[in-house]
C-alpha positions as CSV (number, residue, x, y, z in Angstrom):
1,M,26.5,-117.9,259.8
2,T,27.5,-115.0,262.1
3,S,30.3,-113.9,259.4
4,M,27.5,-113.9,256.9
5,K,25.2,-111.8,259.0
6,K,28.2,-109.3,259.7
7,I,28.5,-109.1,255.8
8,I,25.0,-108.5,255.3
9,L,24.7,-105.8,257.9
10,L,27.7,-104.0,256.5
11,L,26.1,-104.0,253.0
12,A,22.9,-102.7,254.3
13,L,24.8,-99.8,256.2
14,T,26.9,-99.1,253.1
15,V,23.7,-98.5,250.9
16,L,22.1,-96.5,253.8
17,A,25.1,-94.2,253.9
18,Y,24.6,-93.1,250.4
19,P,21.4,-91.0,249.4
20,S,19.2,-92.0,246.6
21,F,19.2,-89.9,243.6
22,A,16.3,-89.5,241.2
23,A,17.2,-88.8,237.6
24,D,18.6,-85.5,236.5
25,V,15.7,-83.0,236.1
26,T,17.7,-80.9,233.7
27,G,15.5,-80.0,230.8
28,T,12.1,-78.9,229.6
29,W,8.9,-79.7,231.4
30,K,5.3,-78.6,230.7
31,S,2.1,-78.5,232.7
32,E,-1.5,-77.3,232.3
33,F,-3.9,-76.7,235.2
34,D,-6.9,-75.0,236.3
35,S,-6.6,-72.0,238.8
36,Q,-8.8,-69.3,240.3
37,I,-7.8,-67.2,237.3
38,G,-8.4,-69.8,234.6
39,R,-6.5,-72.4,232.6
40,Q,-2.9,-72.0,233.1
41,K,-0.1,-73.3,230.7
42,Y,3.4,-73.5,232.0
43,T,6.8,-74.4,230.6
44,Y,9.5,-75.0,233.2
45,T,13.1,-75.0,231.9
46,L,15.4,-76.6,234.6
47,K,19.1,-77.1,235.2
48,Q,20.3,-79.2,237.9
49,D,23.6,-79.2,239.4
50,G,24.1,-81.7,242.1
51,E,21.4,-80.9,244.7
52,K,21.1,-77.1,243.3
53,L,18.3,-76.3,240.7
54,T,18.0,-73.3,238.8
55,G,15.8,-72.3,235.8
56,K,12.7,-70.2,234.6
57,A,9.2,-70.5,234.2
58,N,7.1,-69.5,231.3
59,S,3.5,-69.2,231.7
60,E,0.2,-68.1,229.9
61,V,-3.1,-67.7,231.1
62,N,-6.1,-65.8,229.3
63,D,-3.7,-64.9,226.4
64,Q,-1.3,-63.1,228.6
65,K,2.3,-64.5,228.8
66,R,4.9,-64.1,231.6
67,E,8.7,-65.3,232.2
68,T,9.9,-65.7,235.7
69,E,13.3,-66.8,237.1
70,L,13.0,-69.6,239.6
71,T,14.9,-69.5,242.9
72,E,15.5,-71.6,245.9
73,G,15.7,-74.6,243.8
74,K,16.6,-77.9,245.5
75,I,16.8,-81.5,244.8
76,D,16.9,-84.2,247.5
77,G,16.6,-87.6,246.3
78,D,13.3,-87.8,244.5
79,K,12.2,-84.6,246.4
80,I,12.1,-81.3,244.3
81,S,11.2,-77.7,245.5
82,F,11.4,-74.3,243.9
83,V,10.0,-70.7,244.1
84,E,8.5,-68.6,241.6
85,M,8.2,-64.9,242.6
86,L,5.4,-62.7,241.3
87,N,5.5,-58.8,241.6
88,F,2.5,-56.8,241.1
89,Q,2.1,-53.1,241.9
90,G,4.9,-53.4,244.6
91,N,3.4,-56.7,246.1
92,D,5.7,-59.5,246.1
93,I,3.9,-62.9,245.9
94,R,5.7,-66.2,246.6
95,I,4.7,-69.1,244.6
96,A,6.2,-72.2,246.1
97,Y,6.6,-75.6,244.6
98,R,7.1,-78.8,246.5
99,G,6.8,-82.4,245.3
100,T,8.5,-85.6,243.7
101,T,10.1,-86.2,240.5
102,S,10.7,-89.4,238.5
103,N,12.3,-89.8,235.1
104,N,9.5,-88.0,233.1
105,E,7.1,-86.6,235.6
106,M,6.7,-84.2,238.6
107,K,4.1,-84.1,240.9
108,L,3.9,-80.9,242.6
109,T,1.9,-79.0,245.1
110,R,1.8,-75.3,243.9
111,E,1.0,-72.8,246.8
112,V,0.3,-69.2,245.7
113,G,0.9,-67.2,248.8
114,T,-1.8,-68.0,251.3
115,F,-4.6,-67.6,248.6
116,A,-4.5,-70.7,246.5
117,K,-3.1,-74.2,246.4
118,E,-3.0,-76.6,243.2
119,E,-2.0,-80.1,242.7
120,I,-0.2,-80.2,239.4
121,V,1.7,-82.6,237.1
122,A,4.4,-81.5,235.0
123,K,5.7,-83.8,232.3
124,R,9.2,-83.8,230.5
125,E,9.1,-82.3,227.0
126,G,8.6,-85.3,224.7
127,A,7.2,-87.7,227.1
128,A,3.6,-88.8,227.0
129,Q,1.2,-86.6,228.6
130,P,-1.1,-88.1,231.3
131,T,-4.3,-89.4,230.5
132,A,-7.3,-88.0,232.4
133,A,-9.4,-90.3,234.3
134,S,-13.1,-90.0,234.2
135,G,-14.1,-86.6,235.7
136,E,-10.3,-85.5,235.9
137,R,-8.3,-83.0,233.7
138,P,-4.5,-83.4,233.4
139,G,-2.4,-81.3,235.6
140,G,-5.1,-81.3,238.4
141,R,-7.3,-83.9,239.9
142,R,-11.0,-83.8,239.3
143,G,-10.9,-80.4,237.5
144,F,-10.7,-77.1,239.2
145,G,-8.5,-76.7,242.3
146,G,-7.7,-80.2,243.4
147,P,-8.9,-83.5,244.5
148,I,-12.6,-84.0,245.6
149,V,-13.4,-86.4,248.3
150,L,-17.3,-86.3,249.2
151,G,-18.4,-87.4,252.8
152,P,-22.0,-88.2,254.2
153,D,-22.5,-84.7,255.0
154,D,-21.8,-83.3,251.6
155,K,-25.4,-83.2,250.1
156,A,-28.0,-80.7,249.2
157,A,-30.0,-79.0,251.9
158,F,-32.4,-77.5,249.3
159,A,-34.2,-78.6,246.3
160,T,-32.8,-77.1,242.9
161,P,-34.3,-73.7,242.1
162,P,-37.3,-73.8,239.7
163,D,-36.8,-73.1,236.0
164,G,-36.7,-69.5,235.4
165,F,-35.7,-68.2,238.6
166,D,-33.0,-66.1,237.2
167,K,-35.0,-65.0,234.0
168,A,-36.5,-61.4,233.8
169,R,-40.3,-61.7,234.0
170,E,-43.0,-59.4,232.7
171,G,-45.9,-58.3,234.7
172,I,-44.1,-57.9,237.8
173,A,-42.6,-54.9,239.6
174,H,-38.9,-54.2,239.0
175,G,-36.1,-52.9,241.2
176,K,-33.4,-50.4,240.1
177,V,-29.6,-50.9,239.4
178,E,-27.4,-47.9,239.6
179,M,-23.7,-47.3,239.9
180,V,-22.4,-45.1,242.4
181,E,-19.1,-43.7,243.8
182,Y,-17.8,-43.1,247.2
183,D,-14.8,-41.8,248.7
184,S,-12.5,-44.5,250.2
185,K,-10.2,-42.9,252.8
186,S,-8.8,-46.5,253.3
187,V,-7.7,-46.9,249.8
188,G,-7.2,-43.1,249.0
189,N,-9.5,-42.4,245.9
190,K,-12.9,-42.8,244.8
191,R,-14.4,-46.3,244.5
192,K,-17.3,-47.8,242.3
193,A,-20.4,-50.0,243.6
194,L,-23.3,-51.3,242.0
195,V,-26.4,-50.9,244.0
196,Y,-29.8,-52.7,243.8
197,T,-32.9,-51.1,245.1
198,P,-35.8,-53.3,245.3
199,P,-39.4,-52.5,243.8
200,G,-41.1,-50.1,246.1
201,Y,-38.0,-48.4,247.4
202,S,-38.5,-45.1,248.9
203,A,-37.1,-42.7,251.6
204,D,-40.4,-43.4,253.4
205,K,-39.3,-46.8,254.6
206,K,-35.9,-48.3,255.7
207,F,-34.6,-51.5,254.2
208,P,-32.0,-54.2,255.1
209,V,-28.8,-54.3,253.1
210,L,-26.9,-57.4,251.5
211,Y,-23.4,-56.7,250.7
212,L,-22.5,-59.2,247.8
213,L,-19.0,-59.7,247.1
214,H,-17.2,-61.2,243.8
215,G,-14.4,-63.6,242.9
216,I,-10.8,-62.8,242.3
217,G,-11.1,-62.1,238.6
218,G,-14.4,-60.0,239.0
219,D,-15.4,-56.4,239.9
220,E,-18.3,-54.6,241.0
221,E,-20.0,-55.6,237.9
222,E,-19.3,-59.6,238.1
223,W,-22.5,-60.5,239.9
224,R,-24.6,-58.6,237.5
225,R,-22.7,-60.0,234.3
226,G,-23.0,-63.7,235.4
227,G,-25.7,-64.1,238.2
228,H,-28.2,-61.2,237.9
229,P,-29.1,-60.5,241.5
230,E,-31.6,-58.0,240.4
231,I,-33.5,-60.6,238.4
232,I,-33.5,-63.3,241.2
233,L,-34.6,-60.8,243.8
234,D,-37.2,-59.2,241.7
235,N,-38.8,-62.7,241.1
236,L,-38.6,-63.6,244.8
237,I,-39.9,-60.5,246.1
238,A,-42.9,-60.7,243.6
239,E,-43.4,-64.3,245.0
240,K,-43.2,-62.9,248.5
241,K,-40.5,-65.3,249.2
242,A,-37.9,-62.7,250.1
243,V,-37.7,-59.6,252.1
244,P,-37.3,-56.5,250.0
245,M,-33.6,-55.5,250.3
246,I,-31.0,-53.3,248.9
247,I,-28.0,-55.2,247.6
248,V,-24.6,-53.5,247.4
249,M,-22.1,-55.0,245.0
250,P,-18.7,-53.3,245.6
251,N,-15.2,-54.1,244.3
252,G,-13.5,-56.1,246.7
253,R,-10.1,-55.4,245.6
254,A,-9.0,-52.7,247.8
255,Q,-6.4,-50.8,245.9
256,P,-6.0,-47.7,243.9
257,N,-6.1,-49.4,240.5
258,D,-8.7,-51.9,241.4
259,R,-9.0,-53.7,238.0
260,A,-8.2,-57.4,237.8
261,G,-5.7,-56.6,235.1
262,T,-3.9,-59.1,233.1
263,N,-2.9,-61.2,236.3
264,A,-5.7,-61.3,238.6
265,M,-4.0,-63.5,241.2
266,A,-1.5,-60.8,241.7
267,T,-4.0,-58.6,243.1
268,A,-5.0,-61.2,246.0
269,P,-3.3,-59.1,248.7
270,A,-5.7,-56.3,248.1
271,F,-8.7,-58.5,248.9
272,G,-7.4,-59.1,252.4
273,K,-7.5,-55.2,253.0
274,F,-11.0,-54.7,251.9
275,D,-12.4,-55.0,255.3
276,K,-11.3,-51.5,256.0
277,D,-12.9,-50.1,253.2
278,L,-16.0,-52.0,253.6
279,L,-16.4,-51.1,257.4
280,N,-15.0,-47.6,257.4
281,D,-16.1,-46.1,253.9
282,L,-18.5,-48.1,252.0
283,I,-21.2,-49.0,254.9
284,P,-21.2,-45.3,256.1
285,F,-21.7,-44.0,252.5
286,I,-24.6,-46.5,251.8
287,Q,-26.3,-45.5,255.2
288,S,-26.0,-41.8,254.1
289,K,-27.0,-42.1,250.6
290,Y,-30.1,-44.7,250.8
291,S,-33.0,-45.4,253.4
292,V,-31.4,-48.4,255.2
293,K,-31.8,-49.9,258.6
294,A,-28.5,-49.5,260.2
295,D,-28.5,-52.2,262.8
296,R,-26.5,-55.5,262.7
297,E,-29.4,-57.7,262.3
298,D,-30.4,-55.8,259.2
299,R,-26.9,-56.3,257.3
300,A,-25.7,-59.2,255.6
301,L,-22.5,-60.2,253.9
302,A,-22.1,-62.9,251.3
303,G,-19.9,-63.6,248.3
304,L,-18.5,-66.0,245.7
305,S,-15.2,-67.7,245.7
306,M,-12.6,-65.1,246.7
307,G,-15.7,-63.2,248.0
308,G,-16.9,-65.8,249.8
309,G,-13.7,-66.1,251.7
310,Q,-13.9,-62.4,252.5
311,S,-17.4,-63.1,253.7
312,L,-16.4,-65.5,256.1
313,N,-13.3,-63.6,257.2
314,F,-14.8,-60.2,257.5
315,G,-18.5,-61.4,258.5
316,L,-17.4,-63.7,261.2
317,G,-14.6,-61.3,262.4
318,N,-17.2,-58.5,262.9
319,L,-20.4,-60.0,264.3
320,D,-21.2,-56.6,265.8
321,T,-21.8,-55.3,262.1
322,F,-23.1,-58.5,260.3
323,A,-25.7,-61.0,261.6
324,W,-26.2,-63.0,258.3
325,I,-23.2,-64.5,256.6
326,G,-22.9,-66.4,253.5
327,G,-19.7,-68.1,251.6
328,F,-20.5,-69.7,248.4
329,S,-17.6,-72.1,247.3
330,S,-15.1,-70.0,249.3
331,A,-11.6,-69.9,248.1
332,P,-8.3,-70.6,249.9
333,N,-8.1,-67.0,251.1
334,T,-10.5,-68.3,253.9
335,K,-9.0,-68.2,257.3
336,P,-8.5,-71.5,259.0
337,P,-11.7,-72.6,260.9
338,A,-10.5,-71.8,264.5
339,E,-9.3,-68.2,263.4
340,L,-12.8,-67.8,261.8
341,V,-14.8,-68.8,265.1
342,P,-12.4,-68.7,267.8
343,D,-15.5,-68.4,270.3
344,P,-18.0,-70.9,269.2
345,E,-20.6,-69.8,272.0
346,A,-20.4,-66.1,271.1
347,A,-20.8,-66.9,267.5
348,T,-23.8,-69.0,268.2
349,R,-25.3,-66.1,270.3
350,Q,-24.8,-63.5,267.6
351,L,-25.2,-65.2,264.3
352,K,-28.8,-65.1,262.8
353,L,-27.5,-67.1,259.8
354,L,-24.3,-68.8,258.8
355,F,-24.8,-70.3,255.2
356,I,-21.9,-72.3,253.6
357,S,-22.1,-73.8,250.2
358,C,-20.3,-75.6,247.6
359,G,-20.7,-77.7,244.4
360,N,-19.8,-81.4,244.5
361,K,-17.5,-81.0,241.4
362,D,-15.5,-77.9,242.9
363,G,-11.9,-78.9,243.5
364,L,-12.1,-76.1,246.2
365,I,-14.7,-77.8,248.2
366,R,-12.1,-78.8,250.9
367,I,-12.0,-75.3,252.1
368,S,-15.7,-75.2,252.9
369,Q,-15.7,-78.8,254.1
370,G,-13.3,-78.0,256.7
371,V,-15.3,-74.9,258.0
372,H,-18.5,-77.1,258.0
373,A,-16.6,-79.8,259.9
374,Y,-15.3,-77.5,262.6
375,L,-18.7,-75.8,263.1
376,K,-20.3,-79.2,263.4
377,D,-17.9,-80.3,266.0
378,K,-18.3,-76.9,267.9
379,N,-22.2,-77.2,267.7
380,V,-22.3,-73.7,265.8
381,P,-25.8,-73.6,264.0
382,H,-25.1,-73.3,260.2
383,I,-26.5,-74.5,256.8
384,W,-24.1,-76.7,254.7
385,H,-25.4,-77.0,251.1
386,V,-23.7,-79.0,248.6
387,D,-25.3,-79.1,245.0
388,E,-24.3,-80.9,241.8
389,H,-22.1,-77.9,240.3
390,A,-18.6,-77.0,240.0
391,H,-16.9,-73.5,240.6
392,D,-19.3,-71.6,238.4
393,F,-22.1,-69.1,238.3
394,Q,-24.7,-71.9,238.2
395,H,-23.9,-72.6,241.9
396,W,-23.3,-69.2,243.0
397,K,-26.9,-68.2,241.6
398,N,-28.6,-71.1,243.3
399,S,-27.0,-70.1,246.5
400,L,-28.0,-66.6,246.3
401,Y,-31.5,-67.9,245.5
402,H,-31.7,-69.9,248.8
403,F,-29.6,-67.5,251.0
404,S,-31.6,-64.3,250.0
405,Q,-34.9,-66.1,251.0
406,L,-33.6,-66.9,254.6
407,I,-32.0,-63.5,255.5
408,F,-33.6,-60.7,257.4
409,K,-36.0,-63.2,258.5
410,P,-36.8,-64.7,262.1
411,D,-35.5,-68.3,263.0
412,S,-33.2,-68.7,259.9
413,K,-30.5,-70.7,261.8
């Protein structure tokens, strides 16, 4: 019996001494997945040499195609990793892939710098593509962004807006929308912003200001194209549900060429620099051109997706400037909650309103859930609103409808 035990032990040690290897990944792999800039189609051509992996990636999004060499490729048993580098206007963006592989399938986490993360599946060419389960799409779980896990707090704080809240009405006063240009010392050129002035605007009265930010693929026109804040506010002001306010819709992409271009994701670093333009150039310009109240309690900051992350980052980081802050389905550019609110007691004292919302069909909900959980744990007053929508303008319009009725009013926490 003792000899048999020794033989079994030696066999076990022999097996453990050799690493396990997955099947060779050499070949062509395909994946489709949703991202912040739209539906992406990828073809990965891989070559494995022992633990070393080389290859290239061919991608297509919004009818734009690109080919990139893959670097830092490594195979370790069934674990696989490689890097795709993206250079845009001098900015190198690292797209890192990590995951596991089997004969015909790779399950990968795709991290685009610090701005986005997707869970994707790549299938070997010729193998059957994965069948989407109910509510899911191939290449990503439950649609845009990643898996969705809802908790007991993830519910609506408000009723659905009434029909017609975003439709222009006759018989009421209407505000004015104009495009303005301002000198941006932080960016180094003139920049544009769309400005809504409410019905009854005049230099004889001072008005509070909401700075409203767009998403990664948008610009200063995105909110007007998809959400019509001017209509929503005209209607609410006519019903006396919102304080007459000025809304400034700037371009949150703080670089000389601030158009989204053919690869909006590549412009992500410019969104992180927008705070300098906002604080040092845009706000002073608005205060010089319009009749506005210039104290923090009459200044709000909110945005959608990438702009939601900016609003939380820059708003909570500058509570001496903004007292009212809203993040609508904030994107992965959002800082970790402990960095957003390092001093919960100070934030509680200074904030007039912190509004966080997301749709329960939005794969980016985990970002907002994390912020809500931290705020709840630290007893920071805030509103957490989860409706039945996805990462789309219906949610963003609804959120603006609710948010704009709360700001610049007492006791909105």
